[in-house]
N, CA, C and O of each residue as an XYZ file, in Angstrom:
336
protein
N      45.062    205.229    217.709
C      44.256    206.322    217.208
C      42.855    205.793    216.916
O      42.715    204.835    216.155
N      41.831    206.379    217.490
C      40.476    205.890    217.257
C      40.037    206.169    215.823
O      40.504    207.114    215.186
N      39.143    205.338    215.338
C      38.636    205.493    213.982
C      37.439    206.419    214.003
O      36.524    206.241    214.807
N      37.440    207.399    213.130
C      36.233    208.184    212.957
C      35.652    207.822    211.595
O      36.300    207.130    210.810
N      34.477    208.267    211.318
C      33.792    207.892    210.087
C      34.545    208.293    208.837
O      34.616    207.519    207.882
N      35.113    209.498    208.827
C      35.826    209.975    207.644
C      37.073    209.150    207.385
O      37.355    208.789    206.242
N      37.819    208.851    208.438
C      39.042    208.074    208.272
C      38.714    206.670    207.783
O      39.405    206.133    206.917
N      37.670    206.079    208.331
C      37.279    204.734    207.914
C      36.853    204.737    206.450
O      37.236    203.849    205.689
N      36.072    205.721    206.059
C      35.633    205.819    204.669
C      36.823    206.001    203.740
O      36.859    205.420    202.656
N      37.794    206.801    204.155
C      38.993    207.020    203.336
C      39.779    205.722    203.178
O      40.236    205.398    202.082
N      39.935    204.985    204.270
C      40.664    203.713    204.219
C      39.947    202.713    203.309
O      40.588    201.987    202.549
N      38.632    202.680    203.389
C      37.873    201.758    202.544
C      38.013    202.143    201.071
O      38.138    201.276    200.205
N      37.993    203.443    200.795
C      38.157    203.906    199.419
C      39.546    203.547    198.897
O      39.689    203.118    197.752
N      40.570    203.721    199.736
C      41.929    203.362    199.333
C      42.031    201.870    199.035
O      42.665    201.478    198.056
N      41.416    201.038    199.866
C      41.447    199.595    199.649
C      40.760    199.242    198.333
O      41.251    198.404    197.577
N      39.627    199.880    198.063
C      38.919    199.639    196.811
C      39.770    200.050    195.611
O      39.829    199.333    194.612
N      40.429    201.209    195.714
C      41.288    201.674    194.620
C      42.454    200.721    194.394
O      42.826    200.458    193.251
N      43.037    200.200    195.483
C      44.128    199.228    195.334
C      43.643    197.957    194.649
O      44.338    197.390    193.806
N      42.439    197.513    195.019
C      41.882    196.320    194.387
C      41.646    196.557    192.904
O      41.929    195.691    192.076
N      41.126    197.730    192.573
C      40.906    198.040    191.162
C      42.216    198.126    190.404
O      42.316    197.641    189.277
N      43.219    198.736    191.012
C      44.519    198.842    190.352
C      45.121    197.461    190.131
O      45.714    197.201    189.084
N      44.974    196.583    191.105
C      45.488    195.218    190.953
C      44.737    194.481    189.862
O      45.346    193.755    189.077
N      43.428    194.652    189.799
C      42.641    193.999    188.752
C      43.033    194.532    187.371
O      43.162    193.763    186.418
N      43.219    195.840    187.271
C      43.662    196.426    186.001
C      45.035    195.903    185.604
O      45.283    195.614    184.434
N      45.919    195.783    186.578
C      47.266    195.287    186.297
C      47.203    193.841    185.800
O      47.912    193.475    184.863
N      46.366    193.029    186.421
C      46.228    191.634    185.976
C      45.666    191.577    184.560
O      46.100    190.759    183.749
N      44.700    192.447    184.262
C      44.072    192.442    182.944
C      45.036    192.875    181.851
O      44.921    192.437    180.706
N      45.986    193.735    182.201
C      46.911    194.270    181.205
C      48.321    193.713    181.344
O      49.262    194.226    180.739
N      48.460    192.671    182.135
C      49.791    192.095    182.356
C      50.427    191.688    181.024
O      49.824    190.992    180.207
N      51.629    192.135    180.843
C      52.375    191.770    179.645
C      52.082    192.648    178.442
O      52.755    192.527    177.418
N      51.099    193.527    178.539
C      50.768    194.359    177.380
C      51.244    195.795    177.548
O      51.131    196.587    176.612
N      51.775    196.152    178.718
C      52.214    197.529    178.912
C      53.711    197.659    178.625
O      54.490    196.718    178.778
N      54.064    198.846    178.210
C      55.470    199.132    177.929
C      56.149    199.580    179.217
O      55.487    199.834    180.224
N      57.453    199.673    179.178
C      58.205    200.133    180.346
C      57.782    201.561    180.719
O      57.682    201.894    181.900
N      57.540    202.387    179.720
C      57.116    203.766    179.976
C      55.741    203.795    180.651
O      55.523    204.582    181.572
N      54.821    202.949    180.204
C      53.493    202.901    180.813
C      53.583    202.435    182.265
O      52.890    202.966    183.133
N      54.430    201.449    182.526
C      54.598    200.959    183.895
C      55.206    202.048    184.780
O      54.816    202.199    185.938
N      56.151    202.797    184.240
C      56.767    203.880    184.995
C      55.737    204.973    185.313
O      55.691    205.475    186.436
N      54.924    205.334    184.338
C      53.888    206.341    184.550
C      52.870    205.862    185.572
O      52.407    206.633    186.413
N      52.531    204.594    185.493
C      51.579    204.020    186.440
C      52.147    204.044    187.858
O      51.437    204.374    188.809
N      53.413    203.698    187.999
C      54.062    203.712    189.313
C      54.146    205.138    189.861
O      53.934    205.358    191.053
N      54.449    206.095    189.005
C      54.530    207.491    189.430
C      53.157    207.993    189.869
O      53.042    208.708    190.864
N      52.122    207.619    189.127
C      50.768    208.033    189.481
C      50.352    207.410    190.813
O      49.736    208.078    191.643
N      50.681    206.152    191.020
C      50.364    205.480    192.286
C      51.094    206.160    193.442
O      50.525    206.326    194.520
N      52.333    206.548    193.229
C      53.093    207.256    194.257
C      52.419    208.586    194.610
O      52.323    208.945    195.784
N      51.960    209.304    193.602
C      51.250    210.559    193.842
C      49.956    210.316    194.610
O      49.603    211.085    195.504
N      49.254    209.246    194.259
C      48.001    208.921    194.930
C      48.229    208.633    196.415
O      47.467    209.089    197.268
N      49.276    207.879    196.712
C      49.597    207.558    198.101
C      50.002    208.824    198.855
O      49.577    209.037    199.990
N      50.816    209.656    198.226
C      51.216    210.918    198.851
C      50.002    211.797    199.118
O      49.897    212.421    200.173
N      49.101    211.841    198.170
C      47.880    212.637    198.324
C      47.072    212.132    199.517
O      46.570    212.924    200.314
N      46.952    210.843    199.633
C      46.205    210.255    200.742
C      46.835    210.608    202.083
O      46.129    210.957    203.029
N      48.153    210.519    202.166
C      48.847    210.866    203.412
C      48.649    212.337    203.768
O      48.401    212.674    204.925
N      48.759    213.199    202.780
C      48.596    214.631    203.032
C      47.173    214.934    203.482
O      46.968    215.750    204.381
N      46.195    214.288    202.869
C      44.812    214.516    203.275
C      44.594    214.080    204.721
O      43.879    214.750    205.466
N      45.198    212.977    205.122
C      45.087    212.521    206.504
C      45.741    213.527    207.440
O      45.175    213.877    208.475
N      46.937    213.992    207.077
C      47.634    214.970    207.903
C      46.842    216.271    207.992
O      46.821    216.923    209.037
N      46.201    216.639    206.905
C      45.420    217.872    206.879
C      44.244    217.800    207.849
O      43.900    218.805    208.471
N      43.630    216.644    207.986
C      42.510    216.511    208.918
C      42.973    216.643    210.366
O      42.181    216.989    211.243
N      44.259    216.368    210.621
C      44.784    216.423    211.979
C      45.511    217.729    212.291
O      45.748    218.039    213.459
N      45.864    218.491    211.269
C      46.660    219.706    211.466
C      45.849    220.788    212.171
O      44.686    221.029    211.847
N      46.488    221.429    213.138
C      45.809    222.492    213.886
C      46.462    223.858    213.690
O      45.794    224.884    213.820
N      47.729    223.884    213.386
C      48.441    225.156    213.219
C      48.202    225.692    211.797
O      48.337    224.952    210.822
N      47.849    226.969    211.685
C      47.546    227.553    210.372
C      48.700    227.420    209.364
O      48.464    227.135    208.190
N      49.920    227.622    209.808
C      51.057    227.531    208.876
C      51.218    226.106    208.355
O      51.528    225.905    207.180
N      51.012    225.129    209.211
C      51.118    223.730    208.797
C      49.996    223.376    207.827
O      50.229    222.700    206.825
N      48.775    223.833    208.124
C      47.641    223.586    207.226
C      47.899    224.203    205.846
O      47.613    223.586    204.820
N      48.447    225.433    205.834
C      48.746    226.104    204.567
C      49.755    225.313    203.755
O      49.595    225.143    202.546
N      50.803    224.826    204.426
C      51.820    224.031    203.743
C      51.214    222.750    203.163
O      51.518    222.374    202.032
N      50.365    222.090    203.933
C      49.726    220.863    203.462
C      48.770    221.141    202.302
O      48.708    220.367    201.347
N      48.033    222.235    202.386
C      47.117    222.594    201.301
C      47.873    222.875    200.011
O      47.421    222.494    198.931
N      49.019    223.537    200.115
C      49.845    223.796    198.921
C      50.384    222.490    198.344
O      50.401    222.301    197.127
N      50.823    221.597    199.218
C      51.330    220.308    198.757
C      50.215    219.518    198.075
O      50.442    218.896    197.037
N      49.026    219.539    198.645
C      47.885    218.837    198.064
C      47.532    219.410    196.695
O      47.253    218.657    195.762
N      47.543    220.727    196.569
C      47.254    221.357    195.274
C      48.292    220.953    194.239
O      47.950    220.673    193.090
N      49.556    220.921    194.638
C      50.621    220.530    193.720
C      50.429    219.095    193.235
O      50.567    218.810    192.045
N      50.115    218.213    194.148
C      49.906    216.815    193.775
C      48.678    216.680    192.880
O      48.713    215.952    191.888
N      47.597    217.374    193.221
C      46.399    217.324    192.377
C      46.698    217.822    190.968
O      46.223    217.249    189.987
N      47.490    218.896    190.870
C      47.855    219.420    189.555
C      48.677    218.402    188.766
O      48.457    218.214    187.569
N      49.624    217.748    189.439
C      50.448    216.741    188.758
C      49.594    215.573    188.294
O      49.770    215.077    187.181
N      48.672    215.131    189.138
C      47.802    214.011    188.776
C      46.916    214.377    187.588
O      46.678    213.546    186.712
N      46.431    215.606    187.556
C      45.583    216.064    186.452
C      46.359    216.101    185.143
O      45.816    215.776    184.086
N      47.629    216.496    185.209
C      48.450    216.555    183.994
C      48.765    215.150    183.482
O      48.900    214.948    182.275
N      48.883    214.186    184.382
C      49.258    212.835    183.985
C      48.099    212.018    183.442
O      48.313    210.971    182.831
N      46.869    212.485    183.656
C      45.713    211.714    183.183
C      45.516    211.855    181.711
O      44.588    211.271    181.153
């Protein structure tokens, strides 16, 4: 699959976010509770799902598929907003 500017920018942003998350984890190593680690893992899972859906949305051509992806993206965004 050829790289376009948007996809490359998204990949770079994801890499930066992973680096920041790793740096935050190193800074807080040993100071988080099991509940905090679970919440962090759940948030990371939502972030990855959001990224995948956004990629699929850029490639989707059928209106019904786009609608389904948009609803899934809204749901994930709502969950992420509640967890912050």
